[in-house]
VMD Tcl script that draws the C-alpha trace (Angstrom):
set ca {
  {-15.66 -13.84 -6.85}
  {-11.75 -14.37 -5.83}
  {-12.02 -12.02 -2.69}
  {-14.38 -14.57 -1.17}
  {-12.24 -17.30 -2.03}
  {-8.85 -15.69 -0.97}
  {-10.23 -15.44 2.47}
  {-11.18 -19.54 2.95}
  {-8.49 -21.06 4.19}
  {-9.46 -23.84 1.83}
  {-10.03 -21.89 -0.81}
  {-7.28 -21.06 -3.93}
  {-4.87 -19.43 -1.44}
  {-4.58 -23.46 -0.15}
  {-4.81 -24.27 -3.37}
  {-1.72 -22.13 -4.26}
  {0.04 -23.48 -1.26}
  {0.47 -27.07 -2.54}
  {0.26 -26.45 -6.62}
  {3.31 -27.37 -8.07}
  {2.30 -27.05 -11.36}
  {0.70 -23.33 -11.81}
  {2.96 -20.82 -13.55}
  {0.84 -18.31 -14.28}
  {-1.89 -16.29 -12.13}
  {-4.10 -13.80 -13.45}
  {-5.94 -12.54 -10.58}
  {-7.12 -8.79 -12.28}
  {-9.83 -6.47 -11.06}
  {-11.03 -8.80 -8.58}
  {-11.23 -6.02 -6.09}
  {-8.73 -7.75 -3.58}
  {-7.57 -5.21 -1.83}
  {-4.58 -5.02 0.45}
  {-6.41 -8.05 2.84}
  {-7.16 -10.24 -0.37}
  {-2.81 -9.38 -0.87}
  {-2.24 -10.76 2.58}
  {-3.96 -13.87 2.09}
  {-1.97 -14.17 -1.42}
  {1.40 -13.53 -0.09}
  {0.76 -16.35 2.66}
  {0.45 -18.32 0.15}
  {3.29 -17.52 -2.24}
  {5.73 -17.86 1.06}
  {5.42 -21.85 0.53}
  {4.29 -21.90 -3.32}
  {7.50 -23.72 -5.50}
  {5.89 -23.41 -8.82}
  {4.50 -19.72 -9.63}
  {6.45 -17.77 -11.97}
  {3.96 -15.14 -13.54}
  {1.61 -13.32 -11.04}
  {-0.70 -10.77 -12.50}
  {-2.75 -8.48 -9.81}
  {-3.11 -5.12 -11.51}
  {-6.25 -3.27 -11.10}
  {-7.17 -4.27 -7.69}
  {-7.53 -1.25 -5.42}
  {-3.84 -2.37 -3.40}
  {-1.84 0.14 -1.56}
  {1.00 0.28 0.33}
  {0.00 -2.08 3.28}
  {-1.05 -4.94 1.15}
  {2.58 -4.23 -1.45}
  {4.94 -4.36 1.57}
  {2.79 -8.32 2.23}
  {3.83 -9.34 -1.01}
  {7.14 -8.07 -0.72}
  {7.90 -9.83 2.52}
  {6.70 -12.73 0.88}
  {8.85 -12.72 -2.32}
  {11.57 -12.67 0.57}
  {11.11 -16.45 0.09}
  {9.76 -17.09 -2.17}
  {12.31 -18.17 -4.87}
  {9.88 -18.77 -7.84}
  {8.07 -16.27 -9.05}
  {10.00 -13.92 -11.83}
  {7.11 -11.69 -13.05}
  {4.55 -9.03 -10.61}
  {2.31 -6.96 -12.40}
  {0.90 -4.09 -10.46}
  {-0.08 -1.89 -12.72}
  {-3.00 0.29 -11.86}
  {-3.28 0.33 -8.00}
  {-2.61 2.82 -5.49}
  {1.33 2.00 -4.67}
  {3.74 4.12 -3.83}
  {6.89 4.62 -6.26}
  {9.35 3.53 -3.39}
  {7.04 0.22 -2.73}
  {7.07 -0.63 -6.29}
  {10.61 0.09 -7.15}
  {11.41 -2.65 -4.07}
  {9.27 -4.80 -5.20}
  {11.14 -4.71 -8.20}
  {13.97 -4.47 -6.68}
  {13.38 -8.21 -5.22}
  {11.79 -9.80 -8.20}
  {14.96 -8.39 -10.42}
  {17.92 -10.15 -8.10}
  {16.00 -13.63 -8.01}
  {19.40 -15.99 -7.76}
  {21.55 -13.38 -7.14}
}
mol new
graphics top color blue
foreach p $ca { graphics top sphere $p radius 0.5 }
foreach p [lrange $ca 0 end-1] q [lrange $ca 1 end] { graphics top cylinder $p $q radius 0.2 }
display resetview
C-alpha cells in the first residue's frame, strides 16, 4: 500500500523529491491520513515538477492539511490540489485554496 511506501525514506516520497518529470500524482483512497500527508508535504517542499495532486478520500484532517499548507508556502509548481472527501475544516480548505490560487503573484 501507498501508506507504507510513504513512511519509507527511500520510498515514493524520496522519488517525489528528486523527480523532475512527474506532473500528476493520484493518491485517491489510500487511507494515508495526517501522517502520510506530513511525509508528502516534506517531499512537496523540494519538488519542482508536480502540478496536480489528487489526495481525496484519505482520512485527512486539519493536522495533515496544515502540513500540506506549509509545504505550499514554498512549493511553486503545484497548481491543483484535490482534497475532496476528507475531514478538513472549511477554514483550512479556504487557506489551501488561497495558497494554490495565488501562485506566481
